[in-house]
C-alpha positions as CSV (number, residue, x, y, z in Angstrom):
1,M,22.1,31.7,162.0
2,S,25.6,32.2,161.1
3,N,27.8,34.9,159.7
4,N,28.4,34.2,156.0
5,N,31.6,36.2,155.9
6,N,34.3,34.8,158.2
7,N,37.0,37.0,156.7
8,N,38.0,39.6,159.3
9,A,40.3,41.5,156.9
10,T,37.4,43.6,155.5
11,K,35.5,44.6,158.5
12,P,32.9,47.3,158.0
13,A,33.0,50.4,160.2
14,I,30.8,49.7,163.2
15,A,29.5,52.5,165.3
16,S,31.0,52.6,168.8
17,S,27.8,53.9,170.3
18,T,24.1,53.6,169.7
19,V,22.9,55.0,166.4
20,T,19.3,56.1,165.7
21,R,18.0,53.9,162.9
22,D,15.1,54.2,160.5
23,L,12.8,51.2,161.3
24,R,11.8,50.9,157.7
25,E,15.4,49.8,156.9
26,L,15.2,46.9,159.4
27,D,12.1,45.1,157.9
28,V,13.1,45.3,154.2
29,E,14.6,41.9,154.1
30,T,12.0,40.0,156.2
31,G,8.9,42.1,155.8
32,N,8.4,42.1,159.6
33,I,10.3,44.3,162.1
34,Y,9.9,41.8,164.9
35,E,11.3,38.9,162.8
36,S,14.3,41.2,161.9
37,L,14.8,42.0,165.6
38,V,14.8,38.3,166.6
39,I,17.4,37.6,163.9
40,M,19.6,40.4,165.0
41,S,19.3,39.4,168.7
42,K,20.2,35.8,168.0
43,R,23.2,36.9,166.0
44,A,24.2,39.3,168.9
45,N,24.0,36.3,171.3
46,Q,26.3,34.3,169.0
47,I,28.8,37.1,168.8
48,S,28.7,37.6,172.6
49,N,29.3,33.9,173.3
50,N,32.1,33.7,170.8
51,V,33.9,36.8,172.3
52,K,33.3,35.5,175.8
53,E,34.8,32.1,174.9
54,E,37.8,33.7,173.2
55,L,38.4,36.0,176.2
56,H,38.2,33.2,178.7
57,G,40.6,31.1,176.6
58,K,43.2,33.9,176.6
59,L,42.8,34.7,180.3
60,S,43.0,31.1,181.3
61,E,46.6,31.1,180.2
62,F,47.3,33.4,183.1
63,A,45.5,31.3,185.7
64,S,47.7,29.8,188.3
65,S,46.9,27.7,191.3
66,N,49.0,29.8,193.8
67,D,48.0,33.4,193.3
68,N,49.7,36.0,195.4
69,L,48.9,39.7,195.6
70,E,51.9,40.8,193.5
71,E,51.0,38.6,190.5
72,I,47.4,39.8,190.5
73,F,48.3,43.5,190.2
74,E,51.4,43.3,188.0
75,N,50.2,41.1,185.1
76,R,50.2,43.8,182.4
77,E,49.5,41.3,179.5
78,Q,46.3,40.3,181.2
79,I,45.3,43.9,181.7
80,E,46.0,44.7,178.0
81,I,43.9,41.8,176.8
82,S,41.0,42.9,179.0
83,K,41.3,46.5,177.8
84,Y,41.2,45.3,174.2
85,Y,38.0,43.3,174.7
86,E,36.4,46.2,176.6
87,K,37.0,48.5,173.5
88,L,35.4,46.1,171.0
89,P,32.0,47.2,169.7
90,K,29.0,45.8,171.5
91,P,27.6,42.6,169.9
92,S,24.2,44.1,169.3
93,L,25.8,46.9,167.2
94,V,27.8,44.3,165.2
95,A,24.7,42.2,164.6
96,V,22.7,45.2,163.4
97,Q,25.4,46.2,161.0
98,E,25.8,42.6,159.7
99,F,22.0,42.4,159.2
100,L,21.9,45.7,157.3
101,D,24.9,44.6,155.1
102,G,23.1,41.3,154.3
103,K,25.8,39.2,156.0
104,I,23.6,37.1,158.2
105,Y,22.1,33.9,156.9
106,H,18.6,33.3,158.2
107,R,15.5,31.4,157.3
108,N,12.0,31.0,158.6
109,P,10.8,27.4,158.3
110,L,7.2,28.6,158.6
111,K,7.5,30.6,155.4
112,E,9.1,27.8,153.4
113,D,7.0,25.8,151.0
């Protein structure tokens, strides 16, 4: 499973909180609600891991071997980076939106001839 569209310039509006969905919308593509949920959950895990790696990469720039109390509380850049990532939409919400927009490539080997 991967995201077909890697272009971040045209991001769809993603809800910042939970949205009530019609279950009939979720099984249109696969014909099975459970299969659709598995696809979305796997994509949400991918998104979560990517964001986690990106965040750890940015925060590792601030790591130092000799931390003192002043440096820990006064690093505004690190705080701003953390706040930015906290405000991002939840991976599950992004995955649902991508699935509904048809932006997730998926296949089921059991259904293939």
